[in-house]
Each structure stands twice: as C-alpha cells, then as structure tokens.
C-alpha positions as CSV (number, residue, x, y, z in Angstrom):
1,P,-1.1,9.5,-29.9
2,L,0.7,12.2,-27.7
3,V,3.2,9.7,-26.7
4,D,3.9,8.4,-30.2
5,L,5.1,11.0,-31.6
6,D,8.5,11.3,-32.8
7,L,9.6,13.9,-29.8
8,P,12.3,11.7,-27.8
9,H,13.9,15.1,-26.1
10,L,10.1,15.2,-24.7
11,K,10.2,12.4,-23.1
12,Y,11.0,10.6,-19.9
13,K,14.2,8.3,-20.2
14,S,13.0,4.4,-19.9
15,W,12.7,3.0,-16.9
16,Q,12.4,-0.7,-16.0
17,P,11.6,-2.0,-12.8
18,I,14.0,-3.9,-10.7
19,I,14.1,-7.5,-9.4
20,P,15.5,-7.1,-5.9
21,K,18.5,-8.8,-5.3
22,I,17.0,-11.0,-2.4
23,F,14.6,-12.4,-4.4
24,R,17.3,-13.4,-7.6
25,E,18.9,-15.2,-5.0
26,S,16.5,-17.0,-3.3
27,Q,14.7,-20.2,-5.3
28,N,11.8,-20.6,-2.7
29,I,10.1,-17.5,-2.0
30,F,8.3,-19.2,0.8
31,S,11.7,-20.0,2.4
32,L,12.3,-16.2,2.2
33,I,9.1,-14.5,3.6
34,K,9.6,-17.0,6.4
35,N,13.0,-16.0,7.5
36,R,11.9,-11.7,7.4
37,D,9.4,-9.8,6.0
38,L,9.9,-8.1,2.9
39,L,8.9,-4.4,1.7
40,V,8.8,-4.2,-2.0
41,H,8.0,-0.3,-4.0
42,H,7.0,-0.6,-7.5
43,P,7.6,0.4,-10.4
44,Y,11.0,0.8,-8.9
45,E,10.8,-2.5,-7.9
46,S,9.6,-5.3,-10.0
47,F,5.9,-6.3,-9.5
48,S,6.1,-9.2,-11.5
49,G,9.7,-10.8,-9.9
50,T,7.9,-10.2,-6.4
51,V,4.2,-10.3,-5.8
52,E,3.6,-12.0,-9.3
53,R,6.0,-14.6,-8.4
54,F,4.2,-15.0,-4.9
55,I,1.0,-16.3,-6.4
56,S,2.4,-18.1,-9.0
57,S,4.8,-19.9,-6.7
58,A,1.7,-20.9,-4.2
59,A,0.1,-22.2,-7.3
60,E,2.6,-24.8,-8.1
61,D,4.0,-25.3,-5.0
62,P,2.5,-28.9,-4.0
63,R,2.8,-27.7,-0.2
64,V,0.5,-25.4,-0.4
65,L,-3.0,-26.2,0.6
66,T,-5.2,-22.6,-0.2
67,I,-4.8,-19.2,-1.4
68,K,-7.0,-16.8,-1.0
69,M,-7.0,-13.0,-2.4
70,T,-9.2,-9.6,-3.4
71,L,-9.0,-8.6,-6.4
72,Y,-10.7,-5.1,-7.2
73,R,-9.3,-4.5,-10.6
74,T,-7.0,-6.5,-12.6
75,D,-5.8,-6.3,-15.8
76,D,-7.4,-8.6,-19.3
77,N,-4.6,-11.1,-19.3
78,S,-4.0,-11.2,-15.8
79,P,-1.6,-13.2,-14.4
80,F,-3.7,-13.8,-11.0
81,I,-6.3,-15.1,-12.5
82,R,-4.5,-17.8,-14.8
83,N,-2.7,-18.6,-11.3
84,L,-5.6,-19.0,-9.3
85,I,-7.2,-20.9,-11.9
86,A,-4.8,-23.6,-12.1
87,A,-4.1,-24.0,-8.4
88,A,-7.8,-24.6,-8.3
89,E,-7.5,-27.1,-11.3
90,R,-4.4,-28.8,-9.1
91,G,-6.7,-29.6,-6.2
92,K,-5.6,-26.3,-3.9
93,Q,-8.6,-24.7,-2.2
94,V,-9.0,-21.2,-4.1
95,V,-11.1,-18.4,-2.5
96,C,-10.9,-15.0,-4.9
97,L,-13.2,-12.0,-3.5
98,V,-14.0,-10.2,-6.6
99,E,-15.5,-6.8,-5.8
100,L,-17.9,-6.4,-9.1
101,K,-18.6,-2.6,-8.1
102,A,-15.0,-1.8,-9.1
103,R,-16.2,1.7,-10.8
104,F,-15.3,0.9,-14.6
105,D,-14.2,-2.6,-14.4
106,E,-17.8,-4.0,-13.6
107,Y,-18.0,-6.0,-16.9
108,R,-14.4,-7.4,-16.9
109,N,-15.1,-8.4,-13.3
110,I,-17.8,-9.8,-14.1
111,L,-16.3,-11.9,-16.6
112,W,-13.3,-13.0,-14.7
113,A,-15.7,-14.0,-11.6
114,Q,-17.5,-16.6,-14.4
115,K,-14.0,-18.3,-15.2
116,L,-13.1,-18.3,-11.7
117,E,-16.3,-20.2,-11.0
118,D,-15.9,-22.3,-14.0
119,A,-12.6,-23.5,-12.9
120,G,-13.8,-24.2,-9.3
121,V,-12.5,-21.6,-7.4
122,H,-14.8,-20.2,-4.5
123,V,-15.9,-16.8,-5.6
124,V,-17.0,-14.8,-2.9
125,Y,-18.7,-11.1,-3.6
126,G,-18.5,-9.1,-0.4
127,I,-20.4,-7.8,2.3
128,L,-23.8,-6.3,1.4
129,G,-23.7,-2.6,1.3
130,L,-19.8,-2.5,1.4
131,K,-17.0,-2.5,-1.4
132,T,-14.5,-4.7,-0.6
133,H,-11.3,-2.3,-1.4
134,T,-8.4,-4.1,0.6
135,K,-5.4,-5.8,-1.7
136,T,-4.4,-8.6,0.2
137,A,-3.4,-12.0,-0.3
138,L,-2.6,-15.3,1.9
139,V,-1.1,-18.4,1.4
140,L,-1.3,-21.7,3.8
141,R,1.5,-24.2,3.3
142,Q,2.0,-26.8,5.1
143,E,6.1,-27.2,6.0
144,S,8.2,-30.5,5.8
145,N,7.5,-31.0,9.2
146,G,4.0,-30.5,9.1
147,E,3.3,-27.7,10.3
148,I,0.8,-25.3,8.5
149,V,2.0,-21.6,7.8
150,S,0.6,-18.7,6.8
151,Y,2.1,-16.3,4.2
152,A,0.8,-13.0,2.9
153,H,0.8,-9.8,1.2
154,I,-0.8,-6.9,2.0
155,G,-0.4,-3.8,-0.3
156,T,-1.5,-0.4,-1.5
157,G,-2.2,-0.9,-5.2
158,N,-4.6,-3.9,-7.4
159,Y,-3.6,-6.5,-8.5
160,H,-2.9,-5.4,-11.9
161,S,0.3,-5.8,-13.7
162,Q,0.0,-3.2,-16.2
163,T,-0.6,-0.1,-13.7
164,S,2.2,-1.5,-11.4
165,K,4.5,0.1,-14.2
166,L,3.1,3.5,-13.9
167,Y,1.6,3.7,-10.4
168,T,3.9,3.9,-7.0
169,D,2.5,1.3,-4.6
170,L,3.9,-0.5,-1.5
171,G,3.8,-4.0,-0.4
172,I,4.5,-6.2,2.3
173,L,5.0,-9.8,1.9
174,T,5.2,-11.5,5.7
175,S,4.5,-14.6,7.5
176,H,4.5,-12.6,10.7
177,K,1.9,-14.9,13.1
178,K,-0.1,-12.1,14.7
179,I,-0.6,-10.3,11.4
180,C,-1.7,-13.4,9.3
181,R,-3.8,-14.8,11.9
182,E,-6.0,-11.9,11.8
183,I,-5.6,-11.7,8.0
184,I,-7.2,-15.3,7.8
185,E,-9.8,-13.5,10.1
186,V,-10.3,-10.7,7.8
187,F,-11.2,-13.3,4.8
188,N,-13.7,-14.7,7.4
189,Y,-15.1,-11.5,8.1
190,L,-15.1,-11.2,3.8
191,T,-16.8,-14.5,3.7
192,G,-19.8,-14.3,6.5
193,S,-18.2,-16.2,8.6
194,S,-16.1,-14.0,11.4
195,L,-17.6,-11.5,13.7
196,K,-14.6,-10.4,15.1
197,K,-14.1,-6.7,16.6
198,D,-11.1,-6.8,18.1
199,Y,-8.0,-6.6,15.8
200,H,-4.8,-5.8,17.5
201,E,-2.3,-5.7,14.9
202,I,-4.0,-4.7,11.7
203,L,-6.6,-1.6,11.2
204,I,-9.8,-2.8,9.3
205,A,-12.2,-0.7,8.0
206,P,-15.1,0.3,8.7
207,I,-14.5,-2.4,12.0
208,N,-11.7,-0.1,13.9
209,M,-9.4,1.9,11.8
210,K,-11.1,5.3,12.2
211,K,-11.1,4.6,15.3
212,K,-7.5,3.5,16.2
213,F,-6.3,6.8,13.7
214,L,-8.1,8.9,15.9
215,E,-6.5,7.5,18.9
216,K,-2.9,7.4,17.5
217,I,-3.8,11.6,16.8
218,N,-5.0,11.9,19.9
219,R,-1.9,10.3,21.6
220,E,0.5,12.3,19.5
221,M,-1.4,15.5,21.0
222,A,-0.3,14.0,24.8
223,H,2.9,13.5,24.0
224,K,3.2,16.9,22.8
225,K,1.6,18.6,26.0
226,A,4.3,16.5,27.7
227,G,7.4,18.0,25.8
228,K,7.4,15.4,23.6
229,K,8.2,14.9,20.1
230,G,4.6,15.1,18.0
231,L,4.7,14.3,14.5
232,I,2.5,12.7,12.2
233,I,3.2,12.2,8.1
234,A,0.6,10.9,6.0
235,K,1.0,10.1,2.1
236,M,-2.4,9.1,0.6
237,N,-4.2,9.6,-2.6
238,S,-7.0,11.9,-1.7
239,M,-8.1,13.3,2.0
240,E,-11.9,14.8,2.9
241,D,-13.4,12.4,5.9
242,E,-14.3,15.6,8.5
243,E,-13.5,13.9,11.5
244,M,-10.1,13.3,10.3
245,S,-9.6,16.7,9.6
246,E,-10.6,18.1,12.9
247,A,-8.5,15.9,14.6
248,L,-5.6,17.1,12.8
249,Y,-6.6,20.9,13.6
250,S,-6.8,20.0,17.2
251,A,-3.5,18.2,16.8
252,S,-2.1,21.8,15.0
253,Q,-3.5,24.1,17.8
254,V,-1.2,22.1,20.3
255,G,1.8,22.4,18.4
256,V,1.8,18.5,16.7
257,E,3.9,18.8,13.4
258,V,1.5,17.6,10.2
259,I,2.8,16.6,7.2
260,L,0.2,15.4,4.5
261,F,1.3,14.0,1.1
262,V,-2.0,13.8,-0.8
263,R,-1.4,13.5,-4.4
264,G,-5.2,14.4,-5.2
265,F,-7.7,16.8,-3.6
266,C,-7.6,17.9,0.1
267,C,-10.3,19.1,1.7
268,L,-8.3,20.1,4.5
269,K,-6.5,24.0,5.0
270,P,-3.4,24.3,5.9
271,G,-1.3,26.9,7.6
272,V,-4.9,28.9,8.7
273,K,-3.3,30.7,11.7
274,G,-5.0,29.7,15.1
275,L,-6.4,26.8,13.1
276,S,-3.7,24.2,10.9
277,E,-0.4,26.2,11.4
278,N,1.5,23.5,12.0
279,I,-0.2,21.3,9.1
280,K,1.6,21.5,5.5
281,V,0.1,19.3,2.9
282,I,2.4,18.5,-0.3
283,S,1.1,17.0,-3.7
284,I,3.8,15.1,-5.8
285,I,3.4,14.7,-9.4
286,G,5.5,13.3,-12.3
287,R,6.1,10.5,-14.4
288,F,4.5,8.3,-12.0
289,L,1.2,8.2,-10.4
290,E,1.6,8.5,-6.5
291,H,-0.8,6.0,-5.3
292,S,0.6,4.2,-1.8
293,R,-0.7,5.0,1.0
294,I,2.0,5.4,4.2
295,F,0.9,6.4,8.0
296,Y,3.9,7.4,10.4
297,F,3.2,8.7,13.7
298,S,6.2,9.5,16.1
299,D,4.4,8.2,19.4
300,G,6.6,10.4,21.3
301,H,9.9,9.2,20.0
302,D,13.1,12.0,18.6
303,D,14.2,9.1,16.6
304,P,11.9,8.2,13.1
305,L,12.5,5.0,13.8
306,Q,11.1,4.3,16.7
307,G,7.8,5.8,15.8
308,E,5.0,4.0,13.9
309,F,5.2,3.0,10.7
310,Y,1.5,2.0,9.0
311,I,0.7,0.6,4.6
312,G,-2.4,-0.2,3.5
313,S,-5.3,0.4,0.4
314,A,-7.2,3.4,2.7
315,D,-7.0,7.0,2.0
316,W,-8.6,9.5,4.9
317,M,-12.0,9.8,2.8
318,H,-15.5,8.8,4.4
319,R,-15.8,6.0,1.7
320,N,-12.8,4.9,2.6
321,L,-13.1,4.4,6.5
322,H,-16.6,3.8,6.3
323,N,-18.1,1.9,3.5
324,R,-15.4,0.0,2.2
325,V,-13.6,-2.9,3.4
326,E,-10.1,-1.6,4.0
327,L,-7.1,-3.1,5.3
328,I,-3.8,-1.3,6.8
329,T,-1.0,-3.4,8.3
330,P,1.7,-2.1,11.0
331,I,5.5,-2.5,9.3
332,Y,7.3,-3.7,12.3
333,Q,11.2,-4.8,11.3
334,N,13.5,-1.5,11.0
335,D,15.2,-1.9,8.0
336,L,11.9,-1.8,6.5
337,K,11.0,1.3,8.8
338,K,14.2,3.1,7.4
339,E,13.4,2.5,3.6
340,L,9.9,4.3,4.5
341,W,11.5,6.9,6.4
342,D,14.4,7.3,2.8
343,F,11.2,7.9,1.0
344,I,9.4,10.1,3.3
345,K,12.4,12.1,3.1
346,I,13.0,12.1,-0.2
347,M,9.8,13.5,-0.8
348,L,9.9,16.6,1.8
349,D,13.0,17.1,0.1
350,D,11.4,17.4,-3.6
351,N,12.2,20.6,-4.7
352,R,11.0,19.4,-8.7
353,Q,7.5,17.7,-8.1
354,S,6.2,19.0,-5.7
355,W,3.2,21.4,-4.9
356,I,2.6,22.9,-2.0
357,L,-1.3,23.7,-0.8
358,Q,-1.9,27.2,0.1
359,S,-5.0,28.1,2.8
360,D,-7.1,29.5,-0.2
361,G,-7.2,26.1,-2.0
362,S,-4.3,27.3,-4.2
363,Y,-1.3,25.4,-4.8
364,I,2.3,26.6,-5.7
365,Q,4.4,24.4,-7.0
366,N,8.4,24.1,-5.6
367,F,11.2,25.2,-8.8
368,P,14.9,24.2,-8.1
369,Q,17.3,26.0,-6.4
370,G,20.3,24.6,-7.3
371,K,20.3,20.9,-8.5
372,E,17.2,19.5,-9.2
373,K,15.4,16.6,-6.1
374,G,12.4,15.1,-7.9
375,T,11.5,12.6,-6.5
376,H,11.0,9.7,-9.1
377,N,14.0,10.5,-10.2
378,K,15.6,10.2,-6.5
379,M,13.9,6.9,-6.4
380,M,15.1,5.2,-9.3
381,E,18.7,6.5,-8.5
382,L,18.1,4.9,-4.9
383,T,16.8,1.2,-6.2
384,L,19.7,0.9,-8.4
385,K,22.2,2.2,-5.5
386,R,20.3,-0.5,-3.1
387,Q,20.1,-3.3,-5.3
388,K,24.0,-2.8,-6.4
389,I,22.8,-4.6,-10.0
390,C,23.4,-4.2,-13.5
391,L,21.3,-3.5,-16.2
392,E,20.9,-7.2,-17.7
393,W,19.4,-8.3,-14.4
394,R,15.9,-5.4,-15.1
395,D,12.8,-6.9,-15.5
C-alpha cells in the first residue's frame, strides 16, 4: 500500500534487467557456454534471458538427454517447473531435488513435488538431517559428433523469477569439464549414490567447504608473515560461525586485511584493538536486497586477478557449513574475475548505501562527501555501459 501511493518523488526510478549482448547474439546457448564461462549478475542482467533460457533451451533441445536441478524456493507460476515437466514429457531424464523444509515455502514445495512426480520427473527429497540449499542445475547433451557434454549453472540465489528482480545474485554458466564432473558427483551424493569426499574444484558443505575456507585463511596468514600480500574479502548475507570468526581474528592479528560485506547480522566484532584492528565489516542497504555470496583470497599476489575468486550459495554460518548441502565454485576466467573485482571496488567506494559496523555492535552510515556513489546506481550504470545497448533491448 505504501508503494502504491501517488508520490513519485519518493520512489526509485524504474529499472528493467538487461539481456546481455552475448546472449542476444547467440541462437544456441549451449554453443555459447561451450566456448567460454559466462557470469550473470541479477537484477542488473536479466534472469529470464539467461538462467531461465538455459533450462527452457534444455527442455526443448532434442540433443539434451538429462536435466538435473535443485529447487529450494520458486514462484507460484514457475517457468522452471513447467520446463522440467515439458522435458520429462519429451522423454528426457529429469531429476529435481525439492527441499520440503524451505521455511515459509513448505506447502508450495510439496505441491510442486507432486506435480513433478505426476509428470514423470524423478523427485528427490535430499539427505536425512540436511537441508539442500545449493542452487545448481546440470544438463547433459549429446553433441553432433556423439560426445556427451555437461553444462551447469551455479548460482547464489534461488530459481525464483520474481525475487530475481529484487535480490542481487550472481550465477555462472559453464561447461568446465572438471567442475561439471564434480557437479555430477554432487547430484549423485544428493540421490544417495555417491560417497565422494575428495572434491578438488568445488567446495561442498558439509563435506569440505569449511575445511577449505580455514585452509585459505591460514594460507593468507602465512603469506603475510612471509612479507607478501594478505587480503581476504567475503560477501554474504550473515556471519555467525565461531570457528570462522576465530580464524579471521587470528588473521587480523598477523596483519591480514579482512573486508566483510555482510548485509544481515554479524557476530564478529571488527576494530577491537589487539584482536580485529584489520577487520572491516560493511553492510550495503538499498533498493535491492544484497543476496550474492563472493569470496576472495589474494594468495600472496598484489594483482587482484591473480587471486582466488569463488561464488556460491553459502554464508559463513554454522547451519550453512554443517547442516546444509551448499556448493561454491571457483571462478577461473580473468574477464569474469575482473567483473567481480569491479563490483567489489564499487561496494568499497560506496558513500551512500554503506553502513560500517563498529566494535560495540552499532552501525554508522556513510554520507556522501561530494558526488553520491551508491552501489546499486553504479551497478545499473555499469551494466548499461558494458552492454552498450538501447532501451528497447531491455527485458
């Protein structure tokens, strides 16, 4: 009711997500993904023109043999459900993991599960005692030369068309052989047919994710002690895990710079003398809800693009690292690393939407000194600049 009031001067200017140029120019999305990894950033870039298109193309393509995906939350008129049902009716093998304990969506998910099963989709309900929170889709396609190629989408947000216009989320579309091979194992794990513990590319909770993150924090400490660069940047919804907090305190004490973008609550205290003087916690609040998860480790390098970048579904919370199935993937391509680094720099430069957490638990809002540099406006401007497109191409 408040938003419907006729007070245009109190409302944001409208924004419609942009379909990236590379997607507009390609007729076959699988040929596109086979050539290179693609990073998509919602709601700046269109969810329907990228992620939804990936699944709808898989449902329609006669060369696609199998579609597997996880559904944690989706909307009432979900195009993903429709496409999975259509794919099953065309004789494709379709596997969908539905999380029945997604808070507030339990009833809806039960109904969707029944509809999917009625259509012949193999519905899986996950692993006993663990919520399945990962946002992952896998497509197996037989190419014209007979080769079976795997294609995957790994995201930070739900397969939900409506929230994709309000929540900021990242996703990667890839056919990277090693990553896709491990994602196949993840789906085998979810269906109870894999006990794989030695993932080398991706981070999986509760299997190896926390252990790997702690190893990377310790490595930054070792680099710093050796006189090299020590920098950790992490963006998430909430920060609560005690062991991760203790590790970051230890890193701060040896001089590692730690920057956390935490939109929700944070149980770590920054700026405490002798404990966390090198830790800064920033919350970005604005027209979109910050939902993406990014993790960066400099690995001793001064050039940020030589460091390690990761995106995925997990926050640094005990429940995410221990009680949920989560997936985080590395980003290897330098052009995609640069996109993530540009986004990080925009958040660091924010003087309008950012709030700085103090050691006593209070927040101080940044106020512009000169020109306003809010993250969301800057990202909308950057998206238009990158795509070099006219308004008629907006989704």
